[in-house]
N, C-alpha and C positions, 0 to 999 in steps of 0.2 A: 170614110175615108177605108177603103180594105187593107189589108196588112200588110201587103206588098209598099203601097203607098207609105202605111205607116213607116216600114224598114226603111225606105228611100230617103226619108226626112229625117233619119236619128245619123249621128256619127259613130264612125266603126266603133269608138268604144262604147256607146250609149248601144250599139245592137249587140253586141260581143255581151254586155252586160246582161241586156234583156235576154239575149239568147241563153245564160247560165241560168237565171233565175227561171225562166221557165221548164230548162232539164230539171232541175234542183226539185223544183214543184211536182214533175210527173214522175221524175225517180223514186221520187220520197214515197210517191200512192202505189207505185210497181215493188217495192222493196217491202214495202208493208203487207203488199198481198201476196206476195211470192220470196220475197227473201233474195239475199243476195246471189245466192245461186240459182233461181228461178227464174230472178229477171232476165230479159233480153233487150240488148242496147238496142238493138235496130227499131225493136218495138217501141221501145222509152223516146226515142227520135220523134215515130213515125207521130207517135200520138201528141207529144207537144207540138207538132206540125210542121218539123224539120226534116232535113236529110239526114243519111246516117253521117256522112260525111260532119257535120256541123256539131254533131255531140265530139266525135274525135278528133276535130280541132280546139274543142275547148278544153276535152278532159281525155285521157288517157286511155278510158276505157269505163266499161260500169261499178269497176271497182273504184279509181278515181272521183267517178260520180257518188257514189253510195258516202264515203268519205265528206265529200261534199255537202253532204245532206245534214250526215254528222256532227261536224264543222259549224255549219249554220245553224242548228236547233241548239249547240251547247252556246253558242255567241247571243242567241235570243236568250236564253235563260239567264245568261251570267248577265244581260244587261237590264234583266229586269231587276234582278236581284239588286245591282247597281242605283236603277233608280228607286227602290226604297229606301236605301241608306239616304240618297240626296235630297227626298221629298219628304221623309217623314222624321219630325223634328223631337216628338217623344222618343226617347230610350224604349219603355214598355210597351209601345204600339208598335215601334221597329223591330223590335226582336218577335214580337207574336206575328207579324206577315211575314217576316224570312223565315220562321219556324213555319207557317200553313201556306206559303208561297213552296215552299221545298218540299212538304209535305205531297202538295197537289203537281208537282212536279214529276217527282219520282214513281207517284200514282198513274201518270196519265197514263192510256193503254197504249198510245200511238209510242209512246218516248219508251215503253217497257220492251214493246217488240225493236224498236229501231237499236236501243242498246244493248239487249242480250243476245242479236244476230252480230252486234259488233264484237262482243265477248266471243260467242263462237267462233267467229271467223278467223279471230285471232287466235284461236286453240290451232287452227288449220294450216294458217299462213303465216309464212316469215315476215311477207311484205305486210299485211294487216296487221298482225304485231307490233311491228315498229309502228305503224300508224298510231295505233290503242296507245302505246307505252308516252308518244309524242303527245298525244291527246290528253291523255292521263296526266303526264308533267304540269301540262298549261293548265287544266284544271285546279290542280291540287296550288301552283303559284296564285291564279285566280281568286281560287277559296281563301286563301293564307289574306291575299290584300282585304277581302272580306270581312273576314274573322276580323282583321286589325281593325278597321274602321269601325265595325261592330263595336268593340269591346276597350273603343276610345274612352268612352262614356266611364266613368268609376262606379257606376250602378252596377254596372255587367260581372258579372263571376263566371270564369269558364274556368271545367274541374278537369278537361286535358289539355297539353300543349293544341297549338290551332293544327298542326298536322294531323297531330292523332284522332283528335277531334272530326276531323272533312272525312279524313279515312275510315272514321266508324260509322258515321252517318252514312257516307256514299254504301260502305259493305251490307252495313244490316238494310238499309232500305231498299235498295234495288235487289239484295236477295226476297225480303217478303215480298217485295211486288212483284218479281217472277211469279215465284209461287201463289200468290193473289192472282194475278191472271190464268195461273194454270186451274187453280182448283176451284174459281167460281166463287160461288155462294156459299163454299166451306170456308171460305177466309175473306166473308166479304170487303169490296174498297174501303168503308167506312172504318173499318175495324183496324184494316193497313193504314191508314189516316194518324189514326188514334194514336197508335203502335210508335208510331216514326213521331208524333207529335210529344210523347210522354218521353222518348227517347233522347230531344232535343232537349226537352225540360229538366232532362235530369242531370244534362251537360251543360246548361248554359241557365244562369237566372238572373235576377232584376232585384237589386235591394231594394 
């Protein structure tokens, strides 16, 4: 079955969702390679197998596509953390998995580039800045919900308020990860992960 036949068999909603998914995936590759400023909307659409009009019928332009990429990444990570909380019964193992997963995500080379690009564009564009603020607020709300669930165990001790803990972990870890990406072997990824894990262990403990 060719692509055209497959599209004919899909409902309008399914076809639209498939188009968005494909554009987001290809857009992610282009934003990683060229940044938001260097990526070209028409090229993304063409490589995804769609017309320029298909992209603009789903997104206002490449800025909105970029934001969709960021939102999808953020949602995926939140779901990973949520699954740890719901699937791991042991408080100690749950805490360790949360810590290690956070360190893995924050030092992922692709996420470092995408998030750093997001921050840079937020400094230049008021529209991107507003989107950055909205996502940050959502991330803080989601993070607080995760921390509250994590701390329901009487064995857990948190040295900071949940909001301060989240802010400290994000600011320290992302800044360190960006430096690691730039410095390369002068600051190995393994060393970066260890520093992040140590901060986590200092702020959260299990009796």
